[in-house]
C-alpha positions in Angstrom: 123.3 128.9 99.0 121.7 130.1 102.1 119.2 127.5 103.3 117.7 126.0 106.4 119.0 122.9 108.2 116.8 120.2 106.5 115.6 117.0 108.2 113.6 114.5 106.2 111.5 112.3 108.4 109.7 109.3 106.9 108.1 106.0 108.0 107.9 103.3 105.3 107.2 99.6 104.9 110.0 97.0 104.5 109.4 97.2 100.8 109.7 101.1 100.7 106.0 102.2 100.6 104.7 105.2 102.4 101.1 103.9 102.4 98.7 101.5 100.8 96.5 102.1 97.8 93.4 102.3 100.0 92.0 105.8 100.8 92.3 105.1 104.5 95.8 106.0 105.7 97.9 103.0 106.8 99.9 103.7 110.0 103.5 102.8 109.4 104.7 103.7 112.9 103.7 103.4 116.6 102.9 105.8 119.4 106.4 106.1 120.7 107.7 107.0 117.3 104.9 109.5 116.7 106.1 111.2 119.9 109.7 111.2 118.6 108.5 113.0 115.4 106.5 115.4 117.6 109.7 116.4 119.2 111.2 117.0 115.8 108.3 119.2 114.9 108.6 121.2 118.1 112.2 121.9 117.3 111.5 123.1 113.8 110.7 126.5 112.4 108.7 125.0 109.5 107.3 121.7 108.4 106.7 120.9 104.7 104.6 118.5 102.8 103.7 118.2 99.1 100.3 119.1 97.7 99.5 115.5 97.1 100.0 114.8 100.8 97.7 117.6 101.7 95.0 116.2 99.4 95.4 112.5 100.2 96.2 112.5 104.0 94.8 115.9 105.2 97.6 116.2 107.8 97.3 118.7 110.7 101.1 119.2 111.0 100.7 120.5 114.6 102.8 119.8 117.7 100.7 117.3 119.6 102.2 117.6 123.1 100.7 120.4 125.2 104.0 120.7 127.1 106.0 121.1 123.9 103.4 123.7 122.7 103.8 125.6 126.0 107.6 125.6 125.7 107.3 127.1 122.2 104.9 129.8 123.3 107.2 130.6 126.3 110.0 131.2 123.8 107.8 133.6 121.9 106.9 131.2 119.1 103.6 129.9 117.8 102.5 126.7 119.4 103.4 124.8 116.1 105.8 125.5 113.3 105.0 127.3 110.1 103.4 125.0 107.5 104.7 124.9 104.0 103.5 123.2 100.8 104.3 123.3 97.1 102.0 122.8 94.2 102.4 122.9 90.4 98.7 122.7 89.5 97.3 124.9 92.2 95.0 122.1 93.3 94.7 122.5 97.0 91.5 122.1 99.1 90.9 125.3 101.2 88.9 123.2 103.7 91.9 121.0 104.5 93.5 120.9 108.0 96.6 122.4 106.5 94.8 125.7 106.1 92.1 125.5 108.8 94.0 124.5 112.0 97.0 125.9 113.8 98.2 129.4 114.8 101.4 129.4 112.7 101.9 130.9 109.2 101.0 128.9 106.1 103.0 129.2 102.9 102.2 127.9 99.5 104.9 127.8 96.8 103.7 127.6 93.2 104.7 128.5 89.6 103.5 131.9 88.4 100.9 130.3 86.2 99.0 128.9 89.3 99.2 132.1 91.4 95.9 133.6 90.4 93.9 130.4 90.9 95.5 129.9 94.3 94.9 133.4 95.5 91.3 133.2 94.4 90.6 129.9 96.2 92.7 130.2 99.3 92.3 133.9 100.0 93.9 135.0 103.3 94.2 131.4 104.6 97.9 131.3 103.5 100.6 133.3 101.8 101.0 132.3 98.1 104.5 132.7 96.8 105.1 132.3 93.0 108.6 131.2 92.1 108.9 131.7 88.4 107.8 129.3 85.7 108.8 126.2 87.6 109.2 125.7 91.4 112.5 124.2 92.4 113.4 123.0 95.9 116.7 125.1 96.0 114.5 128.2 95.4 112.0 127.2 98.1 114.8 126.5 100.6 116.5 129.8 99.8 113.2 131.7 100.2 112.4 130.0 103.5 115.9 131.0 104.8 115.1 134.6 103.9 111.9 134.3 106.0 113.8 133.3 109.1 113.4 129.5 108.8 116.6 127.9 110.2 115.3 124.4 110.7 113.0 122.8 108.1 111.3 119.4 108.6 110.1 117.5 105.5 107.3 115.0 106.1 106.3 113.8 102.6 105.4 112.8 100.2 107.6 110.8 97.8 107.8 113.5 95.1 109.0 116.1 97.6 111.4 113.5 99.1 112.9 112.8 95.7 113.3 116.5 94.8 115.1 117.4 98.0 117.3 114.4 97.9 118.2 114.7 94.3 119.1 118.4 94.8 121.3 117.4 97.8 119.4 119.6 100.2 118.9 117.2 103.1 121.2 117.2 106.1 119.5 114.7 108.3 117.6 111.7 106.9 115.5 109.8 109.4 113.9 106.6 108.1 111.6 104.5 110.2 111.0 100.9 108.9 107.7 99.3 109.7 107.7 95.5 110.3 105.5 94.6 107.3 105.2 94.7 103.5 102.7 96.6 101.4 103.3 95.0 98.0 100.9 97.2 96.0 102.3 98.6 92.8 100.2 101.8 92.8 100.8 102.7 96.4 103.0 105.8 97.1 106.7 105.1 97.5 109.4 106.7 99.6 111.1 108.1 96.5 110.7 108.0 92.8 113.4 107.7 90.1 116.2 110.2 90.1 119.9 110.9 90.0 120.7 110.8 93.7 124.1 112.0 95.1 124.5 108.8 97.1 125.4 105.7 95.1 127.3 102.5 95.5 130.4 104.6 94.9 129.4 107.3 97.4 127.6 105.7 100.3 125.5 107.7 102.7 126.9 107.8 106.3 124.8 105.8 108.8 124.9 108.0 111.9 122.6 106.1 114.2 120.2 103.1 114.5 117.6 102.8 117.2 114.8 100.3 118.0 111.5 102.0 118.9 109.1 99.3 119.9 108.4 97.2 116.8 109.9 99.7 114.3 113.6 100.7 113.7 115.0 104.2 113.1 117.8 104.6 110.6 119.5 108.0 110.7 121.8 109.1 107.9 124.1 112.1 107.9 123.8 113.5 104.4 125.9 116.7 104.7 128.7 118.2 106.7 126.1 120.3 108.5 124.6 117.1 110.2 123.7 117.8 113.8 123.7 114.6 115.9 122.0 116.5 118.8 119.0 117.5 116.7 115.8 115.8 117.8 117.3 114.1 120.8 114.0 112.4 121.8 115.2 110.6 125.0 116.8 113.8 126.3 113.7 115.8 125.6 111.6 113.2 127.5 113.9 113.6 130.5 113.7 117.3 130.4 109.9 117.2 130.2 109.8 114.8 133.1 112.0 117.1 135.2 114.8 114.5 135.5 
């Protein structure tokens, strides 16, 4: 299947939660790691989150560094990558930052049954793409490749993580572990239940570990396409600094 190189980036608690139950978002990472993820975004053609993440967290999904934005524009690219989301229900708030900020394209994948509702509510804020009776992640990845996306960054939430991992679509898994527990049964988790390709009999390859302040990055090579040079944060810092 023709698909982009997929990096799944996630920060979670020691006990595997993405957030707490509270409406206010719980920061799992630190400023240095946020900058590392910003480099990943700057290198990506598209960044994807699920509809629940759009509703709950209202993420902007933009490249934060002005220098990185300038480098993208100098290469003829929008200052931030394309935004992508997927919804089964069609329940997406048009006033969210996903639709309202950024100069890149916005894509919404949905089942055919939700297409009319989405087009009526979103209008020209995004391109609505129906993918049959049920949206699958292989179909999304294949469609994105056809639209010129060669590098896709997945940033949540747990349902999207689970789908991409179960379907063996992730090349580069980057997990950041925060130094605390959440311990709330209804809080969102990194993944849900599923038949994952990596088991006790088929262990994922740990490609790198890195301490970033008070968090630790675990990087797993999940396919033969794994690119160890992707998102080289320290190298990017040296280049930006003119070293």
